[in-house]
C-alpha positions in Angstrom: 15.0 -30.5 -2.0 16.7 -27.4 -0.7 17.0 -25.6 2.6 15.7 -22.1 2.2 16.9 -19.0 4.1 14.4 -18.0 6.9 13.4 -14.4 7.0 13.8 -12.9 10.5 12.6 -9.7 12.3 12.8 -6.8 11.5 12.2 -7.7 7.8 8.9 -6.0 6.7 8.1 -9.0 4.5 6.9 -10.8 7.6 4.0 -8.3 7.9 2.8 -9.0 4.3 -0.6 -10.7 3.9 -0.1 -13.8 1.8 -2.0 -14.4 -1.5 -4.1 -17.5 -2.1 -2.6 -20.3 -4.2 -4.5 -20.8 -7.5 -3.7 -24.5 -7.9 -1.3 -27.1 -6.5 1.2 -27.6 -9.3 4.7 -29.0 -9.5 6.2 -25.6 -8.3 3.9 -25.5 -5.2 4.8 -29.1 -4.3 8.5 -28.4 -4.6 8.1 -25.3 -2.4 6.3 -27.4 0.2 9.1 -30.0 0.1 11.7 -27.3 0.5 9.8 -25.7 3.3 9.6 -29.0 5.1 13.3 -29.5 4.7 13.9 -26.0 6.0 11.6 -26.5 9.0 13.3 -29.8 10.0 16.8 -28.3 9.6 15.9 -25.2 11.7 14.6 -27.2 13.7 11.0 -26.1 14.1 7.4 -27.6 14.1 5.9 -25.2 11.6 6.8 -22.8 8.8 4.7 -20.5 6.6 5.7 -19.7 3.1 6.1 -16.0 3.9 8.9 -16.9 6.3 11.0 -18.0 3.3 10.0 -14.9 1.3 7.1 -16.4 -0.6 3.8 -14.5 0.1 1.5 -17.5 -0.7 -1.0 -19.1 1.7 1.1 -22.3 2.3 2.1 -23.8 5.7 3.9 -26.9 6.7 3.8 -28.5 10.1 5.1 -31.5 12.0 4.4 -31.8 15.8 5.7 -35.4 16.2 7.7 -35.8 19.3 11.5 -36.4 19.0 12.1 -40.1 18.4 8.7 -40.6 16.8 8.4 -41.0 13.0 8.0 -37.7 11.1 4.4 -36.7 10.5 4.5 -33.9 8.0 1.3 -31.9 7.3 1.1 -29.4 4.4 -1.8 -27.0 4.0 -2.6 -24.8 1.0 -5.1 -21.9 1.5 -5.9 -23.0 5.1 -8.8 -21.4 6.8 -10.1 -21.9 10.3 -13.7 -22.9 10.2 -14.2 -23.6 14.0 -12.4 -22.7 17.2 -12.9 -24.5 20.5 -14.5 -22.8 23.5 -11.8 -23.7 26.0 -8.3 -22.1 25.8 -4.9 -23.0 26.8 -1.7 -21.1 27.5 1.4 -22.2 25.6 4.9 -20.7 25.4 5.4 -20.2 21.6 8.6 -19.6 19.8 9.1 -18.6 16.1 11.8 -19.4 13.6 11.6 -15.8 12.4 12.2 -14.4 15.9 15.0 -16.6 17.3 15.4 -16.9 21.0 12.1 -15.1 21.8 9.3 -17.0 23.6 5.9 -15.6 24.3 3.1 -17.1 26.5 0.0 -17.0 24.3 -3.5 -18.1 25.2 -5.3 -19.6 22.2 -8.3 -21.9 21.7 -7.4 -25.5 22.6 -9.0 -27.0 19.5 -9.4 -25.9 16.0 -11.0 -27.2 12.8 -9.3 -26.1 9.6 -10.1 -26.5 5.9 -7.3 -26.7 3.4 -6.0 -28.2 0.2 -3.5 -31.0 0.5 -0.4 -31.7 -1.6 -2.5 -33.7 -4.0 -4.8 -30.7 -4.6 -7.7 -32.2 -2.7 -9.8 -30.3 -0.2 -9.4 -31.6 3.4 -10.8 -30.8 6.8 -8.9 -31.5 10.0 -9.9 -31.2 13.7 -6.8 -30.6 15.8 -6.1 -30.1 19.5 -3.2 -29.4 21.8 0.1 -28.5 20.2 -1.1 -29.1 16.7 -4.0 -26.7 17.2 -1.6 -24.1 18.6 0.9 -24.6 15.7 -1.9 -24.3 13.1 -3.1 -21.0 14.6 0.5 -19.7 14.9 1.2 -20.5 11.2 -2.1 -19.1 10.0 -1.3 -15.8 11.9 1.9 -15.6 9.7 -0.3 -15.7 6.5 -2.1 -12.6 7.7 1.1 -10.7 8.7 0.7 -11.4 12.5 3.7 -12.4 14.7 3.9 -13.7 18.3 5.3 -10.4 19.4 1.8 -8.9 18.6 0.6 -10.7 21.8 3.1 -8.7 23.9 2.5 -5.2 25.4 3.6 -2.4 23.2 6.6 -1.8 25.4 7.9 -5.4 25.4 7.2 -5.6 21.6 9.2 -2.5 21.0 12.1 -3.8 23.0 12.2 -7.0 20.9 12.0 -5.1 17.7 14.8 -2.8 18.7 17.0 -5.8 19.6 16.5 -7.3 16.2 17.0 -4.0 14.4 20.3 -3.6 16.3 21.4 -7.2 15.4 20.5 -6.5 11.7 23.0 -3.6 11.5 
């Protein structure tokens, strides 16, 4: 396994829409393992393949609390099939936008269909932090970032800050 470099704002790759994965093969499983290692090292609770420069519909997550055993979840071609009626506000961060936190209101529950690391179709009903993390990572697959939930003024301030740091 390898730790991969995480792409950060203002890199335009983060706005790319990710392509579906044709099949789960050895290369996809290796990418998932590298993504998990990268996510744990960062540290974070979720990572989309596009964040490591691979525009494929793959996400990895682990919302286990510190001190609990790791509980990695990998999803290939995930799609939300149901959203809960109630919402909750959560302060989200992003490995691609370090040191920026945004209060985002999202559905409290989500049901997602995906392919697992064995190539089998799965369905998962999630709530709380896992539901939030799933929605956040699936946003990445469609080129959306947490700063898109900010006003245009605040979003532009964040983008300018990262452009300045990139110079």
